[in-house]
N, CA, C and O atoms as a Tripos MOL2 file, in Angstrom:
@<TRIPOS>MOLECULE
protein
  292   291    73     0     0
PROTEIN
NO_CHARGES

@<TRIPOS>ATOM
      1 N         181.0180  198.5100  101.0950 N.3       1 MET1
      2 CA        180.0000  198.8730   99.8620 C.3       1 MET1
      3 C         180.1700  197.3790   99.2670 C.2       1 MET1
      4 O         179.1700  196.6610   99.3080 O.2       1 MET1
      5 N         181.3020  196.8850   98.7460 N.am      2 LEU2
      6 CA        181.6010  195.6490   97.8340 C.3       2 LEU2
      7 C         181.0600  194.5830   98.6470 C.2       2 LEU2
      8 O         180.4770  193.6200   98.1470 O.2       2 LEU2
      9 N         181.2340  194.7290   99.8510 N.am      3 GLN3
     10 CA        180.6440  193.4400  100.6070 C.3       3 GLN3
     11 C         179.0510  193.5690  101.0060 C.2       3 GLN3
     12 O         178.4480  192.6580  101.5760 O.2       3 GLN3
     13 N         178.5400  194.6340  100.6880 N.am      4 THR4
     14 CA        177.1700  194.2330  100.8740 C.3       4 THR4
     15 C         176.4180  194.0840   99.4920 C.2       4 THR4
     16 O         175.2120  193.9560   99.2800 O.2       4 THR4
     17 N         177.5720  194.1430   98.5400 N.am      5 ILE5
     18 CA        176.7230  193.9530   97.2880 C.3       5 ILE5
     19 C         176.9060  192.3550   97.1300 C.2       5 ILE5
     20 O         176.0050  191.7410   96.5580 O.2       5 ILE5
     21 N         178.0960  191.6160   97.6390 N.am      6 HIS6
     22 CA        178.6680  190.0930   97.6090 C.3       6 HIS6
     23 C         177.6290  189.5100   98.5710 C.2       6 HIS6
     24 O         177.2530  188.3500   98.4020 O.2       6 HIS6
     25 N         177.1930  190.1840   99.4760 N.am      7 GLN7
     26 CA        175.7550  189.4800  100.5500 C.3       7 GLN7
     27 C         174.5050  189.3100   99.6060 C.2       7 GLN7
     28 O         173.9410  188.2570   99.3070 O.2       7 GLN7
     29 N         174.1920  190.6410   99.1900 N.am      8 THR8
     30 CA        173.0360  190.5090   98.6420 C.3       8 THR8
     31 C         172.9450  189.7050   96.7200 C.2       8 THR8
     32 O         171.9710  189.1030   96.2680 O.2       8 THR8
     33 N         173.9940  189.9270   96.1330 N.am      9 VAL9
     34 CA        174.0780  188.9640   95.2520 C.3       9 VAL9
     35 C         173.9090  187.2970   95.9640 C.2       9 VAL9
     36 O         173.0530  186.4960   95.5900 O.2       9 VAL9
     37 N         174.8810  187.0450   96.9940 N.am     10 HIS10
     38 CA        174.7550  185.4660   97.6560 C.3      10 HIS10
     39 C         173.6000  185.2760   97.9870 C.2      10 HIS10
     40 O         173.2180  184.1370   97.7210 O.2      10 HIS10
     41 N         172.7350  186.0300   98.5480 N.am     11 SER11
     42 CA        171.7490  185.4810   99.1500 C.3      11 SER11
     43 C         170.2850  185.5550   98.0750 C.2      11 SER11
     44 O         169.2220  184.9920   98.3400 O.2      11 SER11
     45 N         170.5750  186.4510   96.7420 N.am     12 ARG12
     46 CA        169.5010  186.4310   95.9690 C.3      12 ARG12
     47 C         169.8400  185.2080   95.3120 C.2      12 ARG12
     48 O         168.8380  184.5560   95.0200 O.2      12 ARG12
     49 N         171.2280  184.5380   94.8920 N.am     13 ALA13
     50 CA        171.5300  183.4790   94.2250 C.3      13 ALA13
     51 C         170.7390  182.0690   94.9300 C.2      13 ALA13
     52 O         170.1170  181.1560   94.3870 O.2      13 ALA13
     53 N         171.1390  182.3990   96.7010 N.am     14 ALA14
     54 CA        170.5410  181.2380   97.3020 C.3      14 ALA14
     55 C         169.1230  181.2650   97.2050 C.2      14 ALA14
     56 O         168.7620  180.1480   96.8330 O.2      14 ALA14
     57 N         168.3850  181.8410   97.3280 N.am     15 SER15
     58 CA        166.8260  181.8780   97.2240 C.3      15 SER15
     59 C         166.5660  181.6320   96.0380 C.2      15 SER15
     60 O         165.5050  181.0180   95.9290 O.2      15 SER15
     61 N         167.2050  181.8990   94.8460 N.am     16 LEU16
     62 CA        166.5500  181.3320   93.6590 C.3      16 LEU16
     63 C         167.0690  179.9490   93.2780 C.2      16 LEU16
     64 O         166.3520  179.2370   92.5750 O.2      16 LEU16
     65 N         168.3830  179.4730   93.7310 N.am     17 LEU17
     66 CA        168.8290  178.0760   93.5010 C.3      17 LEU17
     67 C         167.8150  177.0910   93.5010 C.2      17 LEU17
     68 O         167.5420  176.4720   92.4720 O.2      17 LEU17
     69 N         167.0540  176.8380   94.9130 N.am     18 PRO18
     70 CA        166.0760  176.0650   94.8380 C.3      18 PRO18
     71 C         165.0040  176.3310   93.8090 C.2      18 PRO18
     72 O         164.6130  175.2970   93.2660 O.2      18 PRO18
     73 N         164.4650  177.3660   93.4270 N.am     19 LYS19
     74 CA        163.9850  177.5810   92.2340 C.3      19 LYS19
     75 C         164.1910  176.8060   90.8840 C.2      19 LYS19
     76 O         163.5020  176.1800   90.0790 O.2      19 LYS19
     77 N         165.4410  177.1600   91.0520 N.am     20 MET20
     78 CA        166.0410  176.8160   89.5730 C.3      20 MET20
     79 C         166.0870  175.1220   89.4090 C.2      20 MET20
     80 O         165.9370  174.4440   88.3930 O.2      20 MET20
     81 N         166.3250  174.7540   90.6670 N.am     21 MET21
     82 CA        166.8200  173.4080   90.7340 C.3      21 MET21
     83 C         165.6570  172.2590   90.4190 C.2      21 MET21
     84 O         165.6780  171.1680   89.8490 O.2      21 MET21
     85 N         164.3930  173.2380   91.2300 N.am     22 ASN22
     86 CA        162.8510  172.2740   90.9470 C.3      22 ASN22
     87 C         162.8620  172.8140   89.3260 C.2      22 ASN22
     88 O         162.5620  172.0730   88.3890 O.2      22 ASN22
     89 N         163.0600  173.5220   89.2490 N.am     23 ALA23
     90 CA        162.3100  173.4460   87.6360 C.3      23 ALA23
     91 C         163.1900  172.6440   86.4170 C.2      23 ALA23
     92 O         162.6930  172.3220   85.3380 O.2      23 ALA23
     93 N         164.7290  172.3660   86.8510 N.am     24 ASP24
     94 CA        165.3680  171.6510   86.1700 C.3      24 ASP24
     95 C         164.9810  170.3070   86.5160 C.2      24 ASP24
     96 O         164.6910  169.6480   85.5180 O.2      24 ASP24
     97 N         164.8730  169.6170   87.7320 N.am     25 MET25
     98 CA        163.9130  168.5240   88.1210 C.3      25 MET25
     99 C         162.7510  168.2880   87.1920 C.2      25 MET25
    100 O         162.6930  167.4790   86.2670 O.2      25 MET25
    101 N         161.8240  169.1500   87.6100 N.am     26 ASP26
    102 CA        160.7320  168.9810   86.3630 C.3      26 ASP26
    103 C         161.0240  168.7370   85.0000 C.2      26 ASP26
    104 O         160.5540  167.8320   84.3100 O.2      26 ASP26
    105 N         161.8150  169.5890   84.6690 N.am     27 ASP27
    106 CA        162.1410  169.5510   83.2160 C.3      27 ASP27
    107 C         162.6360  167.9200   82.9320 C.2      27 ASP27
    108 O         162.0890  167.1220   82.1710 O.2      27 ASP27
    109 N         163.7060  167.7180   83.6930 N.am     28 LEU28
    110 CA        164.2930  166.3630   84.0320 C.3      28 LEU28
    111 C         163.0940  165.1870   84.0510 C.2      28 LEU28
    112 O         163.1340  164.1980   83.3200 O.2      28 LEU28
    113 N         162.2200  165.4130   84.8370 N.am     29 SER29
    114 CA        161.2590  164.3040   84.9100 C.3      29 SER29
    115 C         160.2300  164.0670   83.5780 C.2      29 SER29
    116 O         159.9090  163.0360   82.9880 O.2      29 SER29
    117 N         159.8730  165.4410   83.3820 N.am     30 ALA30
    118 CA        159.4450  165.2470   81.9260 C.3      30 ALA30
    119 C         159.7590  164.6660   80.9090 C.2      30 ALA30
    120 O         158.9600  164.0340   80.2170 O.2      30 ALA30
    121 N         161.3330  164.8380   80.6010 N.am     31 ARG31
    122 CA        161.7910  164.1520   79.7640 C.3      31 ARG31
    123 C         162.1480  162.7260   79.8230 C.2      31 ARG31
    124 O         162.4040  161.9600   78.8940 O.2      31 ARG31
    125 N         162.1070  162.4590   81.4220 N.am     32 VAL32
    126 CA        162.0480  161.2460   81.6210 C.3      32 VAL32
    127 C         160.6220  160.2200   81.2100 C.2      32 VAL32
    128 O         160.6170  159.0380   80.8650 O.2      32 VAL32
    129 N         159.5870  161.0740   81.3780 N.am     33 ASP33
    130 CA        158.5740  160.5630   81.0780 C.3      33 ASP33
    131 C         157.9860  160.0720   79.8230 C.2      33 ASP33
    132 O         157.2400  159.1300   79.5520 O.2      33 ASP33
    133 N         158.5680  161.0280   79.1240 N.am     34 ALA34
    134 CA        158.7580  161.2950   77.6100 C.3      34 ALA34
    135 C         159.3460  159.9210   76.9060 C.2      34 ALA34
    136 O         158.8300  159.0790   76.1720 O.2      34 ALA34
    137 N         160.5500  160.0700   77.4200 N.am     35 VAL35
    138 CA        161.5080  158.6970   77.0160 C.3      35 VAL35
    139 C         160.9270  157.0530   77.3730 C.2      35 VAL35
    140 O         161.1690  156.0420   76.7130 O.2      35 VAL35
    141 N         160.0970  157.1640   78.6250 N.am     36 LYS36
    142 CA        159.2950  156.1020   79.0270 C.3      36 LYS36
    143 C         158.2520  155.5670   78.3180 C.2      36 LYS36
    144 O         157.9520  154.3750   78.2490 O.2      36 LYS36
    145 N         157.5920  156.7040   77.6790 N.am     37 GLU37
    146 CA        156.3810  156.5280   76.9450 C.3      37 GLU37
    147 C         156.8050  156.1000   75.4730 C.2      37 GLU37
    148 O         156.2170  155.1520   74.9530 O.2      37 GLU37
    149 N         157.8750  156.8150   74.7420 N.am     38 GLU38
    150 CA        158.3860  156.2800   73.5440 C.3      38 GLU38
    151 C         158.8720  155.0260   73.7290 C.2      38 GLU38
    152 O         158.6640  154.2800   72.7720 O.2      38 GLU38
    153 N         159.5500  154.4710   74.8060 N.am     39 ASN39
    154 CA        160.3720  153.1410   74.6550 C.3      39 ASN39
    155 C         159.0970  152.0180   74.7250 C.2      39 ASN39
    156 O         159.3400  151.0230   74.0420 O.2      39 ASN39
    157 N         157.6640  151.9860   75.4830 N.am     40 LEU40
    158 CA        156.8340  151.4540   75.6690 C.3      40 LEU40
    159 C         156.2250  151.4280   74.3110 C.2      40 LEU40
    160 O         155.7380  150.3310   74.0390 O.2      40 LEU40
    161 N         156.0920  152.5640   73.1480 N.am     41 LYS41
    162 CA        155.7060  152.6580   72.1460 C.3      41 LYS41
    163 C         156.3200  151.6700   71.3110 C.2      41 LYS41
    164 O         155.7440  150.8020   70.6570 O.2      41 LYS41
    165 N         158.0920  151.9880   71.4390 N.am     42 LEU42
    166 CA        158.6700  151.0360   70.2280 C.3      42 LEU42
    167 C         158.6910  149.4700   70.6500 C.2      42 LEU42
    168 O         158.7070  148.4850   69.9110 O.2      42 LEU42
    169 N         158.6860  149.5450   72.0950 N.am     43 LYS43
    170 CA        158.6480  147.9280   72.2850 C.3      43 LYS43
    171 C         157.0320  147.4630   71.7310 C.2      43 LYS43
    172 O         157.0050  146.3690   71.1660 O.2      43 LYS43
    173 N         156.1840  147.9340   71.8060 N.am     44 SER44
    174 CA        154.7950  147.5450   71.0940 C.3      44 SER44
    175 C         155.2180  147.5000   69.5060 C.2      44 SER44
    176 O         155.3160  146.4870   68.8130 O.2      44 SER44
    177 N         155.3640  148.3870   69.2500 N.am     45 GLU45
    178 CA        155.5720  148.0240   67.3390 C.3      45 GLU45
    179 C         156.5540  147.4110   67.1060 C.2      45 GLU45
    180 O         156.4720  147.0630   65.9280 O.2      45 GLU45
    181 N         157.8920  146.8930   67.7460 N.am     46 ASN46
    182 CA        158.8210  145.9170   67.3970 C.3      46 ASN46
    183 C         158.1160  144.6070   67.6540 C.2      46 ASN46
    184 O         158.5090  143.5960   67.0730 O.2      46 ASN46
    185 N         156.8340  144.5550   68.7070 N.am     47 GLN47
    186 CA        156.2610  142.8700   69.2180 C.3      47 GLN47
    187 C         155.5460  142.6680   67.6350 C.2      47 GLN47
    188 O         155.5290  141.6930   66.8840 O.2      47 GLN47
    189 N         155.1180  143.7050   67.5380 N.am     48 VAL48
    190 CA        153.7490  143.7860   66.0140 C.3      48 VAL48
    191 C         154.8690  143.4010   64.6010 C.2      48 VAL48
    192 O         154.5480  142.7200   63.6270 O.2      48 VAL48
    193 N         155.8950  143.8950   64.7830 N.am     49 LEU49
    194 CA        156.6460  143.5490   63.2960 C.3      49 LEU49
    195 C         156.9710  142.0370   63.7370 C.2      49 LEU49
    196 O         156.9970  141.1480   62.8860 O.2      49 LEU49
    197 N         157.1670  141.8310   64.8080 N.am     50 GLY50
    198 CA        158.1020  140.4880   64.6110 C.3      50 GLY50
    199 C         157.1490  139.4410   65.1130 C.2      50 GLY50
    200 O         157.5830  138.3560   65.5000 O.2      50 GLY50
    201 N         155.6920  139.7620   65.1230 N.am     51 GLN51
    202 CA        154.6050  138.7160   64.8100 C.3      51 GLN51
    203 C         154.5970  138.6090   63.4570 C.2      51 GLN51
    204 O         154.6840  137.4900   62.9500 O.2      51 GLN51
    205 N         154.4810  139.8880   62.5780 N.am     52 TYR52
    206 CA        154.3690  139.9930   61.2360 C.3      52 TYR52
    207 C         155.5630  139.2240   60.4720 C.2      52 TYR52
    208 O         155.3590  138.4870   59.5070 O.2      52 TYR52
    209 N         156.5280  139.4210   60.8900 N.am     53 ILE53
    210 CA        157.6660  138.9420   60.2500 C.3      53 ILE53
    211 C         157.6000  137.1590   60.6450 C.2      53 ILE53
    212 O         157.9970  136.3940   59.7660 O.2      53 ILE53
    213 N         157.2820  136.7870   61.4790 N.am     54 GLU54
    214 CA        156.8000  135.1710   62.0870 C.3      54 GLU54
    215 C         155.9970  134.6550   60.9990 C.2      54 GLU54
    216 O         156.2220  133.5690   60.4670 O.2      54 GLU54
    217 N         154.9590  135.5220   60.6360 N.am     55 ASN55
    218 CA        153.8490  134.6260   59.7930 C.3      55 ASN55
    219 C         154.1090  134.8670   58.4560 C.2      55 ASN55
    220 O         153.4460  134.2600   57.6150 O.2      55 ASN55
    221 N         154.8850  135.5790   58.1520 N.am     56 LEU56
    222 CA        155.3810  135.9590   56.6840 C.3      56 LEU56
    223 C         156.4270  134.6760   56.7270 C.2      56 LEU56
    224 O         156.3160  133.9340   55.7510 O.2      56 LEU56
    225 N         157.0700  134.4330   57.3560 N.am     57 MET57
    226 CA        158.0730  133.3720   57.3760 C.3      57 MET57
    227 C         157.3330  131.7590   57.1850 C.2      57 MET57
    228 O         157.6590  130.7380   56.5810 O.2      57 MET57
    229 N         156.3810  132.0910   57.8970 N.am     58 SER58
    230 CA        155.9220  130.6320   57.9420 C.3      58 SER58
    231 C         154.9860  130.4660   57.1450 C.2      58 SER58
    232 O         154.5360  129.3210   57.0960 O.2      58 SER58
    233 N         154.4840  131.3090   56.4260 N.am     59 ALA59
    234 CA        153.6670  131.3080   55.1270 C.3      59 ALA59
    235 C         154.5720  130.9900   53.7770 C.2      59 ALA59
    236 O         154.0680  130.5580   52.7400 O.2      59 ALA59
    237 N         155.6820  131.2080   53.9080 N.am     60 SER60
    238 CA        156.9700  131.0580   53.1780 C.3      60 SER60
    239 C         157.4560  129.8360   52.6520 C.2      60 SER60
    240 O         157.9270  129.3150   53.6630 O.2      60 SER60
    241 N         157.5900  129.2740   51.9890 N.am     61 SER61
    242 CA        157.9440  127.9820   51.3340 C.3      61 SER61
    243 C         159.7270  128.0140   51.3930 C.2      61 SER61
    244 O         160.4400  127.0560   51.0960 O.2      61 SER61
    245 N         160.1470  129.1920   51.7940 N.am     62 VAL62
    246 CA        161.7850  129.1450   51.6550 C.3      62 VAL62
    247 C         162.0990  128.6320   52.9480 C.2      62 VAL62
    248 O         162.8680  127.6980   53.1750 O.2      62 VAL62
    249 N         161.4260  129.3320   53.8220 N.am     63 PHE63
    250 CA        161.6870  129.3740   55.3550 C.3      63 PHE63
    251 C         160.9960  128.1030   56.1190 C.2      63 PHE63
    252 O         161.0080  128.2330   57.3430 O.2      63 PHE63
    253 N         160.4530  127.0160   55.6810 N.am     64 GLN64
    254 CA        160.0210  125.9250   55.9340 C.3      64 GLN64
    255 C         160.9350  124.8400   56.6760 C.2      64 GLN64
    256 O         162.0900  124.7070   56.2700 O.2      64 GLN64
    257 N         160.6040  124.2720   57.4510 N.am     65 THR65
    258 CA        162.0280  123.0240   57.8090 C.3      65 THR65
    259 C         161.7210  122.0480   56.9900 C.2      65 THR65
    260 O         160.7190  121.7890   56.3220 O.2      65 THR65
    261 N         163.0420  121.4000   57.1910 N.am     66 THR66
    262 CA        162.9210  120.1720   56.2920 C.3      66 THR66
    263 C         163.1120  118.8240   57.1380 C.2      66 THR66
    264 O         164.0280  119.0200   57.9360 O.2      66 THR66
    265 N         162.6460  117.6630   57.2520 N.am     67 ASP67
    266 CA        162.8310  116.8130   58.2220 C.3      67 ASP67
    267 C         163.8580  115.5730   57.5330 C.2      67 ASP67
    268 O         163.4580  114.5340   57.0080 O.2      67 ASP67
    269 N         164.8760  115.8850   57.6530 N.am     68 THR68
    270 CA        166.1590  115.6330   57.1320 C.3      68 THR68
    271 C         166.1260  113.3910   57.2750 C.2      68 THR68
    272 O         166.5000  112.5650   56.4430 O.2      68 THR68
    273 N         165.5020  113.1830   58.7150 N.am     69 LYS69
    274 CA        165.5180  111.9940   58.8900 C.3      69 LYS69
    275 C         164.3940  111.0570   58.2060 C.2      69 LYS69
    276 O         164.6090  109.8910   57.8760 O.2      69 LYS69
    277 N         163.1960  111.7130   58.0440 N.am     70 SER70
    278 CA        162.1930  110.9680   56.9780 C.3      70 SER70
    279 C         162.9200  110.5470   55.6600 C.2      70 SER70
    280 O         163.0260  109.3920   55.2480 O.2      70 SER70
    281 N         163.4400  111.7630   55.0240 N.am     71 LYS71
    282 CA        163.9910  111.8910   53.7200 C.3      71 LYS71
    283 C         165.1430  110.9980   53.3640 C.2      71 LYS71
    284 O         165.4000  110.8060   52.1760 O.2      71 LYS71
    285 N         166.0270  110.3040   54.5460 N.am     72 ARG72
    286 CA        166.8410  109.3560   54.6760 C.3      72 ARG72
    287 C         166.6570  108.1090   53.9600 C.2      72 ARG72
    288 O         167.3420  107.5950   53.0760 O.2      72 ARG72
    289 N         165.5810  107.7260   54.5300 N.am     73 LYS73
    290 CA        164.8590  106.1470   54.7990 C.3      73 LYS73
    291 C         164.8630  105.4730   53.4200 C.2      73 LYS73
    292 O         164.4110  104.3350   53.2880 O.2      73 LYS73
@<TRIPOS>BOND
     1     1     2 1
     2     2     3 1
     3     3     4 2
     4     3     5 am
     5     5     6 1
     6     6     7 1
     7     7     8 2
     8     7     9 am
     9     9    10 1
    10    10    11 1
    11    11    12 2
    12    11    13 am
    13    13    14 1
    14    14    15 1
    15    15    16 2
    16    15    17 am
    17    17    18 1
    18    18    19 1
    19    19    20 2
    20    19    21 am
    21    21    22 1
    22    22    23 1
    23    23    24 2
    24    23    25 am
    25    25    26 1
    26    26    27 1
    27    27    28 2
    28    27    29 am
    29    29    30 1
    30    30    31 1
    31    31    32 2
    32    31    33 am
    33    33    34 1
    34    34    35 1
    35    35    36 2
    36    35    37 am
    37    37    38 1
    38    38    39 1
    39    39    40 2
    40    39    41 am
    41    41    42 1
    42    42    43 1
    43    43    44 2
    44    43    45 am
    45    45    46 1
    46    46    47 1
    47    47    48 2
    48    47    49 am
    49    49    50 1
    50    50    51 1
    51    51    52 2
    52    51    53 am
    53    53    54 1
    54    54    55 1
    55    55    56 2
    56    55    57 am
    57    57    58 1
    58    58    59 1
    59    59    60 2
    60    59    61 am
    61    61    62 1
    62    62    63 1
    63    63    64 2
    64    63    65 am
    65    65    66 1
    66    66    67 1
    67    67    68 2
    68    67    69 am
    69    69    70 1
    70    70    71 1
    71    71    72 2
    72    71    73 am
    73    73    74 1
    74    74    75 1
    75    75    76 2
    76    75    77 am
    77    77    78 1
    78    78    79 1
    79    79    80 2
    80    79    81 am
    81    81    82 1
    82    82    83 1
    83    83    84 2
    84    83    85 am
    85    85    86 1
    86    86    87 1
    87    87    88 2
    88    87    89 am
    89    89    90 1
    90    90    91 1
    91    91    92 2
    92    91    93 am
    93    93    94 1
    94    94    95 1
    95    95    96 2
    96    95    97 am
    97    97    98 1
    98    98    99 1
    99    99   100 2
   100    99   101 am
   101   101   102 1
   102   102   103 1
   103   103   104 2
   104   103   105 am
   105   105   106 1
   106   106   107 1
   107   107   108 2
   108   107   109 am
   109   109   110 1
   110   110   111 1
   111   111   112 2
   112   111   113 am
   113   113   114 1
   114   114   115 1
   115   115   116 2
   116   115   117 am
   117   117   118 1
   118   118   119 1
   119   119   120 2
   120   119   121 am
   121   121   122 1
   122   122   123 1
   123   123   124 2
   124   123   125 am
   125   125   126 1
   126   126   127 1
   127   127   128 2
   128   127   129 am
   129   129   130 1
   130   130   131 1
   131   131   132 2
   132   131   133 am
   133   133   134 1
   134   134   135 1
   135   135   136 2
   136   135   137 am
   137   137   138 1
   138   138   139 1
   139   139   140 2
   140   139   141 am
   141   141   142 1
   142   142   143 1
   143   143   144 2
   144   143   145 am
   145   145   146 1
   146   146   147 1
   147   147   148 2
   148   147   149 am
   149   149   150 1
   150   150   151 1
   151   151   152 2
   152   151   153 am
   153   153   154 1
   154   154   155 1
   155   155   156 2
   156   155   157 am
   157   157   158 1
   158   158   159 1
   159   159   160 2
   160   159   161 am
   161   161   162 1
   162   162   163 1
   163   163   164 2
   164   163   165 am
   165   165   166 1
   166   166   167 1
   167   167   168 2
   168   167   169 am
   169   169   170 1
   170   170   171 1
   171   171   172 2
   172   171   173 am
   173   173   174 1
   174   174   175 1
   175   175   176 2
   176   175   177 am
   177   177   178 1
   178   178   179 1
   179   179   180 2
   180   179   181 am
   181   181   182 1
   182   182   183 1
   183   183   184 2
   184   183   185 am
   185   185   186 1
   186   186   187 1
   187   187   188 2
   188   187   189 am
   189   189   190 1
   190   190   191 1
   191   191   192 2
   192   191   193 am
   193   193   194 1
   194   194   195 1
   195   195   196 2
   196   195   197 am
   197   197   198 1
   198   198   199 1
   199   199   200 2
   200   199   201 am
   201   201   202 1
   202   202   203 1
   203   203   204 2
   204   203   205 am
   205   205   206 1
   206   206   207 1
   207   207   208 2
   208   207   209 am
   209   209   210 1
   210   210   211 1
   211   211   212 2
   212   211   213 am
   213   213   214 1
   214   214   215 1
   215   215   216 2
   216   215   217 am
   217   217   218 1
   218   218   219 1
   219   219   220 2
   220   219   221 am
   221   221   222 1
   222   222   223 1
   223   223   224 2
   224   223   225 am
   225   225   226 1
   226   226   227 1
   227   227   228 2
   228   227   229 am
   229   229   230 1
   230   230   231 1
   231   231   232 2
   232   231   233 am
   233   233   234 1
   234   234   235 1
   235   235   236 2
   236   235   237 am
   237   237   238 1
   238   238   239 1
   239   239   240 2
   240   239   241 am
   241   241   242 1
   242   242   243 1
   243   243   244 2
   244   243   245 am
   245   245   246 1
   246   246   247 1
   247   247   248 2
   248   247   249 am
   249   249   250 1
   250   250   251 1
   251   251   252 2
   252   251   253 am
   253   253   254 1
   254   254   255 1
   255   255   256 2
   256   255   257 am
   257   257   258 1
   258   258   259 1
   259   259   260 2
   260   259   261 am
   261   261   262 1
   262   262   263 1
   263   263   264 2
   264   263   265 am
   265   265   266 1
   266   266   267 1
   267   267   268 2
   268   267   269 am
   269   269   270 1
   270   270   271 1
   271   271   272 2
   272   271   273 am
   273   273   274 1
   274   274   275 1
   275   275   276 2
   276   275   277 am
   277   277   278 1
   278   278   279 1
   279   279   280 2
   280   279   281 am
   281   281   282 1
   282   282   283 1
   283   283   284 2
   284   283   285 am
   285   285   286 1
   286   286   287 1
   287   287   288 2
   288   287   289 am
   289   289   290 1
   290   290   291 1
   291   291   292 2
@<TRIPOS>SUBSTRUCTURE
     1 MET1         2 RESIDUE 1 A MET
     2 LEU2         6 RESIDUE 1 A LEU
     3 GLN3        10 RESIDUE 1 A GLN
     4 THR4        14 RESIDUE 1 A THR
     5 ILE5        18 RESIDUE 1 A ILE
     6 HIS6        22 RESIDUE 1 A HIS
     7 GLN7        26 RESIDUE 1 A GLN
     8 THR8        30 RESIDUE 1 A THR
     9 VAL9        34 RESIDUE 1 A VAL
    10 HIS10       38 RESIDUE 1 A HIS
    11 SER11       42 RESIDUE 1 A SER
    12 ARG12       46 RESIDUE 1 A ARG
    13 ALA13       50 RESIDUE 1 A ALA
    14 ALA14       54 RESIDUE 1 A ALA
    15 SER15       58 RESIDUE 1 A SER
    16 LEU16       62 RESIDUE 1 A LEU
    17 LEU17       66 RESIDUE 1 A LEU
    18 PRO18       70 RESIDUE 1 A PRO
    19 LYS19       74 RESIDUE 1 A LYS
    20 MET20       78 RESIDUE 1 A MET
    21 MET21       82 RESIDUE 1 A MET
    22 ASN22       86 RESIDUE 1 A ASN
    23 ALA23       90 RESIDUE 1 A ALA
    24 ASP24       94 RESIDUE 1 A ASP
    25 MET25       98 RESIDUE 1 A MET
    26 ASP26      102 RESIDUE 1 A ASP
    27 ASP27      106 RESIDUE 1 A ASP
    28 LEU28      110 RESIDUE 1 A LEU
    29 SER29      114 RESIDUE 1 A SER
    30 ALA30      118 RESIDUE 1 A ALA
    31 ARG31      122 RESIDUE 1 A ARG
    32 VAL32      126 RESIDUE 1 A VAL
    33 ASP33      130 RESIDUE 1 A ASP
    34 ALA34      134 RESIDUE 1 A ALA
    35 VAL35      138 RESIDUE 1 A VAL
    36 LYS36      142 RESIDUE 1 A LYS
    37 GLU37      146 RESIDUE 1 A GLU
    38 GLU38      150 RESIDUE 1 A GLU
    39 ASN39      154 RESIDUE 1 A ASN
    40 LEU40      158 RESIDUE 1 A LEU
    41 LYS41      162 RESIDUE 1 A LYS
    42 LEU42      166 RESIDUE 1 A LEU
    43 LYS43      170 RESIDUE 1 A LYS
    44 SER44      174 RESIDUE 1 A SER
    45 GLU45      178 RESIDUE 1 A GLU
    46 ASN46      182 RESIDUE 1 A ASN
    47 GLN47      186 RESIDUE 1 A GLN
    48 VAL48      190 RESIDUE 1 A VAL
    49 LEU49      194 RESIDUE 1 A LEU
    50 GLY50      198 RESIDUE 1 A GLY
    51 GLN51      202 RESIDUE 1 A GLN
    52 TYR52      206 RESIDUE 1 A TYR
    53 ILE53      210 RESIDUE 1 A ILE
    54 GLU54      214 RESIDUE 1 A GLU
    55 ASN55      218 RESIDUE 1 A ASN
    56 LEU56      222 RESIDUE 1 A LEU
    57 MET57      226 RESIDUE 1 A MET
    58 SER58      230 RESIDUE 1 A SER
    59 ALA59      234 RESIDUE 1 A ALA
    60 SER60      238 RESIDUE 1 A SER
    61 SER61      242 RESIDUE 1 A SER
    62 VAL62      246 RESIDUE 1 A VAL
    63 PHE63      250 RESIDUE 1 A PHE
    64 GLN64      254 RESIDUE 1 A GLN
    65 THR65      258 RESIDUE 1 A THR
    66 THR66      262 RESIDUE 1 A THR
    67 ASP67      266 RESIDUE 1 A ASP
    68 THR68      270 RESIDUE 1 A THR
    69 LYS69      274 RESIDUE 1 A LYS
    70 SER70      278 RESIDUE 1 A SER
    71 LYS71      282 RESIDUE 1 A LYS
    72 ARG72      286 RESIDUE 1 A ARG
    73 LYS73      290 RESIDUE 1 A LYS
């Protein structure tokens, strides 16, 4: 009797395992896709912010480069 129960449980677990693994793989795949999408969004935002900072710096006299060679003469 115990052997029969063990075999039944084992065969049911074996049949459920691929389904569970597929579900886990689907979840992981969805999470990877979400992370990739978020990464692309953040890269784009970083480019916009970087360009904005460059524009601010070029418009500010504090960040203007000085030509020391011409001032020495």
